[in-house]
N, C-alpha and C positions, 0 to 999 in steps of 0.2 A: 499255250504257254501257261494260262491260268490254271489248267489242270495239274501241271507239273509243279509250279511254284506258288500257286494259290493267288487269289485276287488280292489287290492292294486294299488294305484295311482303311476304311473311312472313319472309324471311330476316333473320338478325340483322345489325344495322348493323356495319360494320367499325370496329374500334378503331384507335387511333393506332399501337399497336405492330404490329398486323397490316398496316397500310398501309406502315409502314417496312420490314417484312419483305418485302412484295411488291416494293417499289422496289429493295431490295438484291438480290433475286433477278434482276430485270431487268438490273441493273448487272453482275452476275456473268455472265449470258449474253452481254452485249455485250463483256465482257472476253475471252471465248472467241473471239468473232468477230474482234476486233481482233488477237488473237494469230495467228489464221489468216491474216489479211490482211498482217500484218507479215512472216510467213514467205514469202508469195508475193512481196512487194516485194523481199525479200532475194534471192530466186532470180532475179528479173528483173534486179536490179542486177548480180549476178554474170555473167549472160549478156551484158548490154549492155557490160560491161567487156572481154569477150573478142571481141566482134564488131566487124567493120569497118562503116563507114557503107554503108548500102544499104537496099533495100526491107525485108529481113528484120529489120534493127535497128530500122527505123521502126515495123514492126508490133508488135514486142515493147515498144517504148517506149509505144505507144498503150495496150496492155494494162496496163502499169505505171501509166499515168496514171489509168485507170479504177479500178484497185485503190486508188490513192492518194486518189481522190475518195470512194470508199466508206469508207475509213478516216477521213477528215475528217468525214464525215456521222455515223459511229458515235461518234467522239470528241465531237462536239457534243452528241449525244443522251446520251452517258454523263455529260458535265458537267451537263446539265440534271437528270438523275436524281439525281446526287450532291447538287446544290443542294436538290432537293426533300426528299431524305432528311435532309439537315442541318437544313432548316427544320422538318421534323416532329420531329426529335430535340430541337431547341430548344423547340418547343411542348410536348413531353413533359416536359422538364426544368422549364419554367415551371409546368406542371400539377402536377408532383410537389411543387415548392416551395410552391405554393398550398395543396395538401393538408396539407403539414407545418405551414404557418403556421396554417391553420384548426384543426388538431389542437392546436397550442400554445396558441392563443387559448382553445379550449374547456377545456383543462386549467387555464389560468390562471383562467378564470371559476369553474370548480368549486372550485379551491383557495381563491379569494377568498371564495366563499360559505361554505365550511367554516370558514375562519378567523373570519369574522364570527360564525358560529354559536357557535364555541368561546369567542371573546373575550366574547361576550354573557353567558356563564355565569360570568365572572370578576367578583368583587365587590372593588373596590379598597379599600373601607373595611374589609372583613374582613381583607384582607392587611395593611393598616396596623395593625389591632388585634392580629393575630398577631405582627407585628414588635415591638410594644410589650410584649406579654406575654413574648416571648422575651428581650427586653432586661431586664425585671424579674427573670426567672428566673436570668439570668446574674449579675446583681448579687447576688441572694440566695445563689447558689452561692459567689461570691467571699467574701461575708461569713462563710459557714459555714466555708470553708477558713481564713480568717484567725483565726476563733475557735478552731478545732481546733489550729492550729499556734502558738498563743500560749504564750510562755514563762512559767514560774511564778517568782516572787520567793522568796528565802530566807525562811523563817518568822522572825518577830520573836523567838521564844523561844529560838532557837539562838544560843549564845555563839560569837562569832567567834574568841575566844581559844582555846577548846577546839578549834575547827577547825584553827587554826594549829598547835597542839601535836600534833594527830593527823597532820597533814601532815609535821611534822618527824620524828615517830616512823617514818612510812613511809619517809622518806629514809634513816634509819639502817638499817632492814631491807634496803633495796636495796643499801647499801654492804657489809653483811656478806655478802650473797649473792654480790656481785661478787668477794669474796676467794676464796670457794670455787670459783667458776667459773674464776678465773685459774690455779688449780692443776690444772684439768682434772677436778675432782671436786666434786659438790655439797656445800654446807656441812653438810647433815644427815648426810653419810656420812664426814665427816673423822675422827671418833673411831673408828668401826668399822674403817676401813681402816688405822689405825696398827699397826705391828708390835707383838707382845707384849713386855713389859718383862722377862721371865724367860727363861733358856735352861737346859735340862736339862744336868746334868753328864754327861760321857761315862762309860759303864759301866766298872767296874774289870776288869782282866785276869783276876784270880783268879776273880772271880764268873763270868766268861764261861767259864773252863775247867771250873768245877764244874757249871755248867749243861750243858756238853757231855758231861762224864763221867757 
């Protein structure tokens, strides 16, 4: 059977990238041939421009026509290969886009599954209860602050007349201190800073001489 149908090939199947690479290599080889044919056509055109009509010019023209036909053939083949390469590149881009889409879908499925699992552990009733307890604690804290910052009234046994008299006495003390400060010296130092009220008499001349003698 193997002689009739051949043995099963064990070679790895070509990938899309390898097929594109093969086609691009063929295009490059055709470009080399086209460059050679263009050089020949340029040489023939230069000769024909310098020759007069006759059998020699006709022979060169025939050669130029053959080269031109070959160039057209290679041009057509090159265009076909370029189209094949482009089609395969588009197929490769579609394949990559499909892979990316499948990866995104799988990631979304996994994320959705995890979210459902996590949200299943959340108890809304417990959260509401915690919120209520937190509100009660906040109210309790406000009450404590208001109680601590409460101002105290004046005791009933304090005579307001005595307070007024004490305030008036404090005002008199402030006025006295102001007098001392206006002279540049505190009030409690006014007496000490005054000059003495007595002046010693100058010594007598005779007594000075006796002391010197």
